[in-house]
C-alpha positions in Angstrom: 3.4 79.3 117.6 4.5 75.7 117.7 8.3 75.3 117.0 9.6 72.4 115.0 13.1 71.6 116.4 15.7 69.1 115.2 17.7 68.0 118.3 20.4 65.5 117.7 24.0 64.5 118.3 26.4 64.4 115.4 30.0 63.8 114.7 32.6 66.4 113.7 32.2 65.3 110.1 28.5 65.7 110.1 27.0 62.2 110.6 24.2 61.1 113.0 24.8 57.3 112.4 27.5 55.2 110.9 27.2 53.3 107.6 25.4 50.5 109.5 22.9 52.9 111.1 24.6 52.4 114.4 24.8 55.0 117.1 27.4 53.2 119.2 30.0 55.9 118.4 27.8 58.3 120.5 27.7 56.0 123.6 31.5 55.7 123.5 31.9 59.4 124.3 32.1 60.2 128.0 29.1 62.2 129.3 29.8 65.0 131.9 28.4 64.6 135.4 26.2 67.7 135.1 25.0 67.1 131.6 21.3 68.0 131.6 20.9 68.9 127.9 18.5 66.1 127.0 16.4 66.4 130.2 16.2 70.2 129.9 15.2 69.8 126.2 12.6 67.1 126.7 10.8 69.4 129.2 10.0 71.7 126.3 8.7 68.9 124.0 5.0 68.1 123.4 5.4 65.7 120.4 8.1 63.5 119.0 8.5 62.8 115.3 10.9 60.2 113.8 11.4 58.1 110.8 11.3 54.3 110.5 15.0 53.8 110.7 15.3 55.8 113.9 12.4 54.0 115.5 13.6 50.6 114.3 17.0 51.3 115.8 15.4 52.1 119.2 13.4 48.9 119.0 16.5 46.8 118.2 19.0 48.4 120.5 17.1 49.7 123.5 14.8 46.7 124.1 11.7 48.9 124.5 9.3 46.3 123.3 10.2 44.0 126.3 10.9 47.0 128.6 8.4 49.7 127.6 9.0 51.5 130.9 12.3 52.7 129.4 10.4 54.6 126.7 8.1 56.2 129.3 11.2 57.0 131.5 12.8 58.9 128.5 9.7 60.4 126.9 6.9 60.3 129.4 3.4 60.1 127.8 4.3 62.4 124.8 2.7 61.1 121.6 5.1 60.0 118.9 4.6 60.1 115.1 6.6 57.6 113.1 6.8 58.2 109.4 7.0 54.9 107.7 5.7 52.6 104.9 6.8 49.6 106.9 4.7 47.5 109.3 6.4 48.2 112.7 5.4 47.1 116.2 4.0 49.6 118.7 5.6 50.0 122.1 3.2 48.7 124.8 1.6 51.6 126.7 3.2 54.3 124.4 1.1 56.5 122.2 2.8 55.8 118.8 1.1 56.7 115.6 2.4 55.3 112.3 1.9 57.6 109.3 3.0 57.7 105.7 3.1 60.2 102.9 3.8 63.9 102.7 4.8 65.6 106.0 2.6 68.6 105.1 -0.5 66.4 105.7 0.5 66.0 109.4 1.6 69.6 110.2 -1.8 70.7 111.6 -2.3 67.7 113.8 1.3 67.9 115.1 0.8 71.5 116.0 -2.4 70.8 117.7 -1.0 67.8 119.7 2.1 69.9 120.7 0.0 72.8 121.9 2.3 75.5 123.3 5.3 73.1 123.4 7.7 72.1 120.6 7.7 69.3 118.1 10.9 67.4 118.4 12.1 66.2 115.0 14.1 63.2 116.4 15.5 62.2 113.0 16.7 61.0 110.7 18.1 63.6 108.6 16.0 62.8 105.5 12.7 63.2 107.5 14.0 66.5 108.9 14.8 67.5 105.3 11.2 66.8 104.3 10.0 69.1 107.1 12.4 71.8 105.9 11.0 71.3 102.4 7.5 71.9 103.8 8.6 75.1 105.5 8.4 73.5 109.0 11.9 73.6 110.4 12.5 76.4 113.0 15.5 75.3 115.0 18.6 73.1 114.9 20.1 71.9 118.1 23.2 69.9 117.5 25.4 68.2 120.0 28.7 67.8 118.2 31.0 65.2 119.7 34.7 64.5 119.0 34.3 61.6 116.6 34.7 61.2 112.9 33.1 58.4 110.9 34.0 59.2 107.3 30.6 57.8 106.1 27.1 57.2 107.3 23.8 59.1 107.7 24.3 62.8 107.3 22.9 65.3 109.8 20.7 66.9 107.2 20.9 65.9 103.5 19.7 69.3 102.3 21.4 72.5 101.5 20.5 75.2 104.0 22.6 78.3 103.4 23.9 80.6 106.1 21.4 83.3 105.3 18.7 81.0 106.7 20.7 80.2 109.9 21.4 82.4 112.9 23.6 81.1 115.7 21.6 81.5 119.0 24.0 79.7 121.3 27.2 77.7 121.5 28.0 75.9 124.7 30.7 73.4 125.7 29.7 70.4 127.8 32.7 68.2 128.5 34.0 67.1 125.1 30.7 68.0 123.3 29.8 71.4 121.9 26.1 72.2 121.8 25.1 74.4 118.9 21.7 76.1 118.6 20.6 77.7 115.4 17.4 79.5 114.5 16.2 78.5 111.0 14.4 81.0 108.8 11.6 79.0 107.2 12.0 78.0 103.6 9.7 79.5 101.0 7.6 76.5 100.1 7.1 75.3 96.6 4.0 73.1 97.1 5.5 70.5 94.7 8.8 70.4 96.6 7.8 68.7 99.9 8.2 65.0 99.6 6.8 62.0 101.2 9.0 59.8 103.3 9.5 56.3 101.8 
C-alpha cells in the first residue's frame, strides 16, 4: 500500500514558515556533519506533492529555473504534483504536473505513480490538511528545530487528536529532534475533503 507522508521541518512553536512565507529561520540552524535524514527519506519517495506557495518559494529562493540541475540533484527524476490555481512556470527537465481541485481526484494517479514507494507531501500545511480530510495521511515526520517564530504558516492547520497518532520514533540529530508518527486515517465524509485554492 502506498504511504502518504508529510515530512517537514518545524519550529518549537509549530510553524513551517514565518509570516512572510520565508524558511530562512531553518537555514540559520546548524546542521550536524552526519545528518542523513533528508537523503535517507528521499530514497523512500516515489512522488512529491506540494502546494503553490511551497513551489513558488523554491522558484524564488533556490534559483531552480536558471539552475534546474539543483532540482534534479535534490529530487532526481521523481514526478512532482503542484496543487495550484495559479499559472506557474515549470522547471526545465523536471516532471512537474500542475493540478487544481479536490485532492481526492488525484489519489489514484498518485498511488500509481509512486508504486511501492511513498508519496511525499512536501507542504504546505493546508494541502496536507486536505489530504488528511480525504483520508490520505499515513505518517508525520517532523524535524523540530530550536527556533520560535510567534506567527506564520502552521505545521498542520487541522485538529488531529492523539487517538489518531502513534509515536513511532524520536531521534536527536544535533539541535533538531526528528519525530515520526503513524497516523490512523480519518473516516472520510465525502463532502469534507476540500479543493486547494
